[in-house]
C-alpha positions in Angstrom: 91.2 78.3 110.8 90.3 79.7 114.2 88.7 83.2 114.3 91.2 85.6 115.9 90.6 88.8 114.0 87.7 89.7 111.8 88.6 93.3 111.0 89.5 92.8 107.4 86.9 92.3 104.6 87.0 92.5 100.9 88.1 96.1 100.1 86.2 97.3 103.1 82.9 96.0 101.8 80.4 93.7 103.4 82.0 90.7 101.8 83.2 87.7 103.8 85.6 88.5 106.5 89.1 87.1 106.4 89.8 85.0 109.4 93.3 85.3 110.8 95.2 82.1 111.7 95.8 81.3 115.4 98.2 82.2 116.9 98.2 85.5 115.1 101.5 86.1 113.3 101.0 89.4 111.5 100.1 92.8 112.8 97.3 95.0 111.7 97.8 97.5 108.9 100.0 100.5 109.8 99.4 104.1 108.8 101.8 106.0 106.6 103.9 107.9 109.1 105.3 110.6 106.9 104.6 113.9 108.7 104.2 115.7 105.4 101.6 113.4 103.7 98.1 114.9 103.8 95.9 112.6 105.9 93.2 110.6 104.1 94.7 110.9 100.7 97.6 108.9 99.1 97.7 111.0 95.9 99.9 114.0 96.6 102.2 116.3 94.8 105.0 118.1 96.7 106.9 121.3 96.1 109.8 122.4 98.3 111.0 126.0 98.9 113.2 127.9 101.3 115.4 124.9 101.6 118.6 124.9 103.7 122.1 124.0 102.7 122.4 120.8 100.7 124.2 118.1 102.8 124.1 115.0 100.6 122.4 113.8 97.4 121.7 110.5 95.8 119.1 108.4 93.9 115.5 109.5 94.8 113.1 106.7 95.6 109.5 107.9 95.7 108.2 111.4 95.2 107.6 112.5 98.8 109.3 114.9 101.3 109.8 114.3 105.0 111.5 116.3 107.8 112.8 115.2 111.1 115.9 114.4 113.1 118.7 112.1 111.9 119.4 108.7 113.6 122.5 107.0 112.2 122.8 103.2 112.5 125.9 101.2 111.7 124.0 97.9 112.2 120.5 96.5 112.4 120.9 96.4 116.2 121.6 100.1 116.3 118.8 100.8 113.9 116.3 99.1 116.2 117.2 101.6 118.9 116.3 104.6 116.6 113.2 106.5 117.7 110.0 106.2 115.7 109.7 108.8 112.9 113.4 109.4 112.5 115.4 110.1 109.4 117.2 106.8 109.3 120.8 107.0 107.9 122.8 103.8 107.3 125.2 102.2 104.9 122.5 99.9 103.4 119.6 97.8 104.5 118.6 94.2 103.9 115.4 92.1 104.1 115.6 91.8 107.9 115.5 95.6 108.2 111.8 95.9 107.2 110.4 96.4 110.7 112.8 99.3 111.2 111.9 100.8 107.8 108.2 100.7 108.7 108.8 103.1 111.5 111.1 105.5 109.8 109.9 108.8 108.1 112.7 108.7 105.6 115.7 106.6 104.7 119.2 107.6 103.5 121.8 105.0 102.5 125.3 105.2 101.2 124.7 102.3 98.8 121.9 100.8 96.7 120.3 101.0 93.3 116.8 101.6 92.0 116.2 97.8 92.0 117.6 97.1 95.4 115.6 95.7 98.4 115.7 99.1 100.1 114.2 100.8 97.0 111.4 98.2 96.7 110.5 98.2 100.4 110.4 102.0 100.7 108.3 102.4 97.6 105.7 100.0 99.0 105.8 101.7 102.4 105.5 105.2 100.9 108.7 106.3 102.6 111.0 108.8 100.8 114.4 107.3 100.4 117.7 108.5 99.0 120.1 105.7 98.0 123.8 105.7 97.0 124.2 109.0 98.9 128.0 109.1 99.0 129.4 109.5 102.5 126.1 110.0 104.3 127.3 108.2 107.4 130.1 110.7 107.9 128.6 113.9 106.4 125.3 113.7 108.4 125.2 114.1 112.2 123.0 112.3 114.7 120.2 114.4 116.0 120.4 117.2 113.4 117.2 118.4 111.9 117.0 117.8 108.1 114.6 117.7 105.2 114.7 114.7 102.9 113.3 115.5 99.5 112.5 113.1 96.7 110.2 115.6 94.9 112.8 117.2 92.6 113.3 114.6 89.9 115.6 111.5 89.7 118.0 112.9 92.4 117.1 113.1 96.0 118.5 115.7 98.5 119.1 116.0 102.2 118.8 119.7 103.3 119.9 121.3 106.5 116.9 122.2 108.7 113.2 122.2 107.9 112.3 123.4 104.5 108.9 124.8 103.5 106.8 122.2 101.7 103.6 122.6 99.8 101.4 119.5 99.6 98.7 119.5 96.9 96.1 116.8 97.1 94.9 115.0 94.0 91.4 113.6 94.0 91.2 110.1 92.7 88.1 110.9 90.6 90.0 113.6 88.8 92.4 111.2 87.2 92.0 110.4 83.5 90.5 107.1 82.3 93.0 105.0 80.4 92.6 102.0 78.1 95.9 100.6 79.5 95.3 99.2 82.9 97.6 100.6 85.7 98.2 98.1 88.5 100.3 98.1 91.6 103.5 96.2 92.7 102.6 95.5 96.3 103.6 92.6 98.7 103.3 94.2 102.1 99.9 93.4 103.6 100.5 96.1 106.3 100.8 98.7 103.5 97.9 97.4 101.4 95.2 99.5 103.2 97.3 102.7 102.7 97.2 102.3 99.0 93.6 101.1 98.6 92.5 104.7 97.9 94.4 104.6 94.6 92.1 103.9 91.6 94.3 101.1 90.5 93.2 98.1 88.4 94.5 95.6 90.9 97.9 94.3 91.9 100.0 93.2 89.0 102.9 91.9 91.1 102.9 90.5 94.7 106.2 88.9 95.3 105.8 85.7 97.3 109.4 85.9 98.6 108.6 89.2 100.3 105.6 87.6 102.1 107.6 84.5 103.1 110.5 86.6 104.4 108.5 89.2 106.3 105.6 87.1 107.6 107.1 83.6 108.0 110.8 84.1 108.3 111.8 80.5 108.1 113.0 78.4 105.2 110.1 76.2 104.2 112.3 73.1 104.0 113.4 73.8 107.5 109.7 73.6 108.6 109.2 70.3 106.8 112.5 68.8 108.1 113.5 70.7 111.3 115.6 67.7 112.3 118.1 68.7 109.6 118.7 72.2 111.1 121.9 71.7 113.2 122.2 75.3 114.4 120.8 75.2 117.9 119.7 78.8 118.0 117.9 78.5 114.7 116.3 75.2 115.8 115.1 76.8 119.0 113.7 79.8 117.0 111.7 77.5 114.7 110.2 75.8 117.8 109.2 79.2 119.2 107.6 80.4 116.0 105.6 77.2 115.4 104.5 76.6 119.0 100.7 76.2 119.2 100.3 75.2 115.6 99.3 71.7 114.6 102.5 71.3 112.7 105.3 73.6 111.3 103.8 73.2 107.8 100.5 74.6 108.9 102.3 77.6 110.5 103.7 78.3 107.0 100.6 77.8 104.9 98.1 79.6 107.2 100.3 82.5 108.0 101.1 83.0 104.3 97.5 82.5 103.3 96.4 85.2 105.6 98.9 87.6 104.2 98.0 86.8 100.6 94.3 87.2 101.4 94.8 90.6 103.0 96.5 91.8 99.7 93.6 90.3 97.7 91.0 91.9 99.9 92.5 95.3 99.5 91.7 95.2 95.8 88.7 92.9 95.6 87.2 92.1 93.1 90.0 93.4 90.9 92.7 90.9 90.0 95.7 90.3 92.3 98.6 88.4 90.9 100.8 86.5 93.3 104.1 85.6 91.9 105.4 82.3 93.3 108.8 82.6 95.1 111.9 83.7 93.2 114.5 83.5 96.0 118.1 83.1 94.9 120.2 80.8 96.9 122.1 83.7 98.5 118.7 85.1 99.7 117.1 81.8 100.7 120.1 80.9 102.8 119.4 83.9 105.0 116.0 82.6 106.2 116.0 80.8 109.5 117.3 77.2 108.8 118.2 78.0 105.3 121.9 77.0 105.5 120.9 73.4 105.8 119.1 73.3 102.5 120.8 75.8 100.1 123.8 74.9 98.0 126.6 77.4 97.4 126.4 79.0 94.0 129.0 81.2 92.2 126.3 83.2 90.4 122.9 82.9 92.2 121.3 85.3 89.6 121.7 82.5 87.0 121.3 79.6 89.3 118.6 77.6 91.2 115.8 80.1 91.2 112.2 80.5 90.1 110.5 77.7 88.2 113.6 75.4 88.3 113.0 74.9 92.1 109.4 73.9 92.0 109.8 70.4 90.5 113.2 69.5 91.9 113.6 67.0 94.7 115.2 69.5 97.0 112.3 72.0 96.9 109.2 70.3 95.7 107.8 69.9 99.2 108.3 73.7 99.9 106.5 74.6 96.7 103.6 72.4 97.8 103.4 74.6 100.9 103.2 77.8 98.7 100.5 76.2 96.6 98.5 75.2 99.6 98.7 78.8 101.0 97.4 80.2 97.6 94.7 77.5 97.6 93.5 78.4 101.1 93.4 82.1 100.3 91.6 81.5 97.0 89.2 78.7 97.8 88.7 78.6 101.6 88.9 82.3 102.4 87.2 83.2 99.1 89.6 85.5 97.4 88.8 84.3 93.9 90.4 87.4 92.4 93.8 85.8 92.9 95.8 84.6 89.9 99.3 83.1 89.8 102.5 84.1 88.0 105.5 81.8 87.5 108.9 83.5 87.5 112.1 82.7 85.6 110.7 79.9 83.5 113.5 79.1 81.1 111.8 76.6 78.6 108.4 75.4 77.5 109.3 72.0 78.9 110.0 73.5 82.3 106.6 75.2 82.1 104.9 71.9 81.6 106.6 70.5 84.7 105.6 73.5 86.8 101.9 73.4 85.6 101.9 69.8 86.5 103.1 70.6 90.0 100.4 73.3 90.4 97.7 70.8 89.4 99.0 68.2 91.8 98.6 70.7 94.6 95.0 71.8 93.7 95.8 74.7 91.4 94.8 73.6 88.0 95.0 76.3 85.3 91.4 77.1 84.2 89.8 75.4 87.1 87.3 77.8 88.7 88.7 80.4 86.3 92.2 80.2 87.7 94.6 82.2 85.4 98.3 81.4 85.4 100.7 84.0 84.0 104.4 83.9 83.5 107.1 86.5 83.7 108.9 87.3 80.5 112.4 88.0 81.7 114.6 85.5 79.9 115.4 86.2 76.2 114.2 82.6 75.5 110.7 83.7 76.6 110.6 86.2 73.7 112.0 83.8 71.1 109.6 81.1 72.1 106.6 83.3 72.9 104.3 81.2 70.7 105.1 78.1 72.6 104.7 79.8 76.0 101.4 81.3 74.8 100.0 77.8 74.6 100.8 77.2 78.2 100.0 80.4 80.0 97.2 83.0 80.1 99.5 86.0 79.8 102.9 87.5 80.2 104.3 90.1 82.6 107.6 91.6 81.4 110.3 91.8 84.1 112.6 94.5 82.8 115.3 94.1 85.4 116.1 90.5 84.6 115.5 90.9 80.9 117.9 93.7 80.8 120.7 92.0 82.7 120.4 88.9 80.7 120.3 90.7 77.4 123.3 92.9 78.1 125.2 90.6 80.5 125.1 93.3 83.2 124.5 92.4 86.8 121.5 94.4 87.9 122.9 94.9 91.4 126.3 96.2 90.2 126.8 99.8 91.1 130.0 99.9 89.0 128.1 98.9 85.9 124.9 100.8 86.6 125.4 103.2 83.6 125.3 100.2 81.3 122.0 98.9 82.8 119.5 100.5 80.4 116.0 98.9 80.8 114.6 101.1 78.0 117.4 100.5 75.4 116.4 99.9 71.8 117.3 96.2 72.2 114.9 95.8 75.0 112.2 97.8 73.2 112.4 95.5 70.1 112.1 92.4 72.3 109.0 93.8 74.1 107.4 94.8 70.8 107.9 91.3 69.4 106.5 89.7 72.5 103.3 91.8 72.5 102.7 91.1 68.8 103.2 87.4 69.2 101.1 87.1 72.4 98.2 89.1 70.9 98.2 86.9 67.9 97.5 84.0 70.3 94.9 85.9 72.4 97.3 86.4 75.4 97.7 89.7 77.2 101.0 91.3 78.1 101.9 93.6 80.9 105.1 95.1 82.4 106.1 95.3 86.0 108.8 97.8 86.7 109.9 101.4 87.2 111.0 102.2 83.6 107.6 103.7 82.6 107.7 105.9 85.6 111.3 107.1 85.1 111.1 107.5 81.3 107.9 109.0 79.8 109.0 108.2 76.3 109.2 104.6 77.3 105.6 104.7 78.6 104.5 106.1 75.3 106.4 103.4 73.4 104.6 100.7 75.5 101.2 102.3 74.8 101.9 102.5 71.1 102.8 98.8 71.1 99.5 97.9 72.6 100.6 96.9 76.1 97.6 95.7 78.1 98.7 96.7 81.6 101.5 98.3 83.5 102.2 97.4 87.2 104.2 100.0 89.1 105.1 100.9 92.7 102.3 102.8 94.5 104.3 106.0 94.7 104.6 106.0 90.8 101.0 105.4 90.1 99.9 109.1 89.6 102.9 109.9 87.4 102.4 106.8 85.2 98.7 107.2 85.0 99.1 110.7 83.6 101.9 109.7 81.2 99.8 106.8 79.8 96.8 109.1 79.4 98.9 111.6 77.4 100.4 108.8 75.2 96.9 107.4 74.5 95.6 110.9 73.6 98.5 111.5 71.3 98.0 108.0 69.7 94.3 108.8 69.2 95.0 112.2 67.6 97.6 110.6 65.3 95.0 108.0 64.1 
C-alpha cells in the first residue's frame, strides 16, 4: 500500500505506523464536539440543575448533556444543511445519516428504540440522543435554545433554554480493578481515538457492516461485478469511488483494512474482535449497487444473513474480500491483536463451512494465534454449545437476537417493545447454561449489549455466573465497570 498518512500508530506508541491506502478514503479522527464534555477526559458524570420547562421526553441514549439551538430536518438533505453543533431534531435517522450525526451536539428523534441504528451510532460518537420523543418535530421550534439531558436515568428530556450543568471528571486510575473484563462495542474508526482514554480491556465487538457501510458504501458484489449494476447513477458512482485504484476489489479491501487497523491500533495490544458482516437483505440492498444482488425477503431478520451468506454462491466472493481486509490488517499492517467473530451461525455443520471458507482465504483458526469466536444469539447455539465449543475459541452472547428469537418478538417493533425483555428469566437460564457448558470445554463467554448497563441486577447475575467479559458501548463503560466491581465484591463477601 502506498504511504499517504503515517499519523496513526499502535495506541499512540512507537509501534509500526499504519499506512493509509491511496487514494485516501477515510478522514482523520474527529473530536467529541459536545460543548459540555470536559476536554481531555472521556469519563464524566453530569448533574443538571435550574432546568427550564420540559418540552419533550423520550428514551435516553448515553449519559451526557448538551445545549444549543435546534435544527429540524424532515429529510437527510435538510439535515445536511444544519449548522455544526446543532441540536438535530428529526423523525428518525438511517445508516446514511452518520456524517450528519458526527457534527451534531445532540440528536432528538420521534421514533427509534435502544437497539436502533441511531442509538448505536450516537453511543459510539458520544452524542446525547433522545429517541421515540413523541411529537418532537411539531413541539420543538427551529432556532430555539434548548438543553438535551440524558443524565437523569432511562428517560431523556429536552428543556427550554440553557440549564446549569455540573461536570465531574473521573480519573481512569481511580476505577476499580475487576476480574470480569470490560470491553467496548466500537466500529467507528473516527471515534476510536476519543475512547482510547478508557481503561477498557479491548474491543469486544466491532461490527463489520458498520465499517463497510460508512467507509466503503458499495455492495461488495457490485464491486466484483459492476457490469450487473443497471442503475446508471449507481454505476457512475462506483466508477468515481474506485477511480485510481488497481481494481474495485482493492478499493474495498484496502479501505476496509485501514479502518479495521485503526480500530485495532486504538487498543493495541489488547484484543479487538471484528465481527464479520451481518447485513440483512433489507440493509444490504441500500448499499450502492445492492439492488442487483439482494433477493426480496418477507422477514429479513430470519433470512439470508450472517454465516449463511459466507459459503453461498451469491456471496462467497464478497466474503473473500472481507477476509482479505482482515488478513491485510492483521498480517501486513501488523495488528496481530485482531480476532474474528462469526455472527448468526445456526448449526455446527454451518460452522464447519464457514471455518473452511476462512481457511481458504488465509485466516485459519489457530494459525499465528488467530482466535475465532462466534455469537450466541440463536437458541440452537445454547442447546448445542458442546458441539460449537469444539469449533470456536469462545462465545459472545448477542442478547438482542437471542431475546427476539426466544420470545418471537421483533427487536425493532415499537409496538411490542414492552415484551422485549433481554434480562428475562428465560434468557438468564439460557445464559447460565451456556457459560457452564463452555467453561467445561475451556471456552470463554462474553456478552455484547446494553442490558448490564441498564439493569444492575443483570450485571450481578452475569458476574455470579462467571461471565468472562462484557462488551458495552463507550458511554456505558463507567457505569458497568462500577456495577461489576460491586457485584464481584458482594460475591467475594458471600464466599
